[in-house]
N, C-alpha and C positions, 0 to 999 in steps of 0.2 A: 151540462153544468156550466154556469157562467165563469168567466175568468176571475171576477171579483170573489166569487165563492171559493174557487180553488185556492186563490191567494190567501184568503182569510183562514181557510182550513190549514194551509201550510204554516201560516204565521202562528196559529194555535199550537200546532205540533212542535214547531221549532222553539217555542217559548215555554212549553210545559213538559212534554214527554222526552224530547231529545236531551235537554239538559240533565234530567235525572239519569238517563242512560249513560251519558258521558261522565257524570260525576261518579257513577258506580263502576265504570269500566276499569279493568285491571291493566290494560295496555298503557294507560296514560302515564303511569309512573315510570315506565320503561322508555318512553319517548316524550319527555315533558314539553319540548319545543313544539312538536307536532300537536300535542294536546292543547297548548295555548292557542295555536293557530285554529284549531277546531272550535274552541270557545268563541274566538273572535268571528269565525265564519258563521256561527249560529247567530250572533248579533247582527252582522251585516245582512244575512239572509232574512232575518225577521224584519229588519228595517225596510229592505227593498220590497218584501212581500206586502207590508202595510202601505208603503208609498204607492206601489202599483195598484193595490186594491182600491185605494182612495181615488186614483185616476180613473179606474174602470167604473167605479160607482158614480163618479161625477160625469163621466162621458162614456157610456157603454157601447157606443156605435163602433162597428168593426173597422171603419176607415180603410176599406180595401184599396182605395186609390193610392194610399201612401206607402203600401208595402209593409214588410215585416218589421222594420225599425219603428214605424209609427204604431203598429199594433202593440209593441212592447213598451211604448212610451218614450222612445229615444229620439224620434224625429220631432222637429219643431212644428206644431200644428198651425194651420192657417185660420181655422174657425175660432171665433171668440170663445165658444163653450169649451172647445178642446184646449184652447190656451189656458183657460181658467182651471181646467182639470189638471193640466200639466203643472200649473203653478201650485196647486194644492199638494200634488205629489212631491214636488220639489221642497215645499215647506215641511212636509213630514220627514223627508230624508235629511233636511237641514238641522232638525232638532238634535239628533245624536252628534252630528258634526260640531254644532255649537257647544254642546255639553262637553265633548272631548277637548275642544280648544280651551274651554273654561277650566277643565280639570288640569290640563297641562300648565296653564298659567297659574292656577292656585298652588299647585305643587312646586312650581318654580319659585314663586314668591316665598313659600315656606322654607324652601331650601336656602334661598338667599339670606333670609333672616337668621337661620341657624348657622350658615357659613360665616356671617359677620361675627356671631358670638364665638365661633371656633377660632377665627383669626385673632380675636382678642384674648381668649382664655386658653387656647391650645398651645402646645409646644411643637415647633417645627424643627426638623433636623435630628430629633432623637431617634426616629425610625424612618429610614428613607422611603419616601412616597406616601407617608401617612402623617396625620396630626394626632398627637398624644394628648389625652385629657387627664387631668388629675382627678380620677374617679376610682373608688375602690372596687366597685362592682365590675367584673369582667364583661366587656362588650366590644364588639367589632362591627362597624357598619360603614356604608358609603353614602355619599350625597352625589347622585349623578347629575348630568347636565354639562354645560360648557365649562364651568369652573368647578369641576368635580373634586371631591375630597374623600379620602379614606380615613376613618377615625378609629383609633384604638385607645382604650382606657389603660391607665396604669395597672388596674386590677388584671386586665387581660395580659399585659406584659409580664406580670408576676406569676400568673397562673398557667399560662400556656408554655409548652415546650417550644423550642425553635421550629421543629417540624410542624407542630400544630398551628403555630402563628403563621408560618408560611402557607399552610393549607387554607387558613381563614382568609388571608390576604388574597390568595388566588381565587377563592370564592367571590370576594368582592370585585375583583377584576373581571370575573365572569359576568357579574351584573352590569358593570360599566361597559364592557365590550359589546354585550348583547342589547344595550339600551333598554333594559328591562323596565325602566320607569315609564316608558311610553306604553308598553303592554299593560302595566298596572293601571295607568290612567284610562286606557280603553276599557278595562274590566270595571273600573269605577263608573264609567259612562254607562255600561250595561246595567249596573246596579241602579243608577238614577233613572234610566229609561224604562226598565222593566221590573221595578222594585216589588210589585205584588206577586210576580210570577216566578217560577223556579229559575228561569234564566237570570233574572235580576238578583235573586237570593243566593244562587250558587256560584255565579261567575266570579265574583270578587274573591272569596276565600279560596276557591279552587285554583284560579290563575295565580294568586299570590304564592300558594304552596308549590305549584308547578314551576314558577320562576325560580324559587329557591333550589328546587331539584335540578333545574337547568344549569344554575350557577355551580351546583355541586359537581355536575358532570364535567364542567369546564375545569374545575379544580382537580378532578381526578385524572386529568390528562398528564399531570406532572407531579401528583402527590398521592401517597398511599391512602387507602380507605381508612386505616386505623388512625392516621393523623387527622383527617377531616372529621371523622366521627368523634374523636376525642375533643377537638376544638369546639364542635357543636355542643357537646355535653357541658363544657366549661362556660360558654357564653350564652347558653339557652335563656337564662333569666335576665340577661343584660338589657338595659333600657336603650331605646333608639327612637328618634322622632318619627311621626307617621309618614313623612315624606322621604324617609331613608329606606334602604334595603339592607337588612341586618343578617349577619352570619348565623344568629341564633334563632331566627324565626322558624316556626314549624319543626323544631329540632326533633321531637319524638317521632313524627312520621318519617322524617328524612333518615334518621338513624335506623329505623326499622327497614326502610327501603334499602339502605346500604347493606344491612345484614342479610337481606334476602335477594340481593342483586343477582340477576341472571344475565344472559347474553342479550345484547340489543337486537331488536328485530332486524332482519336483513334489509339491505338498501332498497331492494325492490318493494318490499312491504312499506317502507317509509315513503317511497315515491308514490305508491298507490294511495297511501293515506293523505299525502299532500294533495293529490288529484281529487280525492273525495272532498276535502275541505274546500277546494276551489269550486267544485261542482255545487256545493251547498249555496255559495253566493250567486251562482249563475241560474239556479233552478227557478227562482221567481220570474225571470224573464221568459223562460220556457212555459211556465204555467200561465203567464199573461197572454202568450201567443196561442197556446194549444186550442182553446175553443174556436178561435177564428180560423184555424187551419184545418179543423175537422171537416 
């Protein structure tokens, strides 16, 4: 079987069957950070598989003289045909990179516009480390980035107990410390690249929910489950801009998760899971080399 066919079969698997399996897996809610890494690994693996398949289709010769790196498309080819093939592969791989950069920039511009409104309409100093908005609906959210903001509405101040408010703020701090906005932009890139396929349809909502769960886990390090779940229930319907990360997003699934929370998988299992995610990204190179090494 040719390397190009192997790579195309793997790309089909990683964009159709594996996303469905990952979306239905029960372990993802127990280790949301690892699950987010797995979603991104699927996207990287699919992109590399397609890029290397294009290279093999454009220049299928084995290039034995150049060694293993050339077979995998990593060495700089001397022949004009091989150079053109490498250029096509680079162009394929550059599309998601460009879309990710555009998503980051688009989100940053939206946050800047909203931050300018907050600086004019919000109240500073009422709640340390946060901007308070005169809004009756309870909402708590953050604007990540270099000039980050945590936003709390008057409705949230009135409705939340001190413990619930502290848990909600810790949740937002988890978003900021984890730089979850970048992971969200990467998921948006997968949606744009693979929109007709399960990988594109599932990655966005799944990653968004997992990021909220990861921020919950951060908040639970210093706050009780009851305070965090209570805060979620209060701010679940609160509005927030698309570029923000809000304490009330996916509240139903998160409260259900907290109610059924079990022990985290052991460290060894988490390390093995991280290794498996890394292996997903490396497998296309092995598939590109395999037929030539047989």
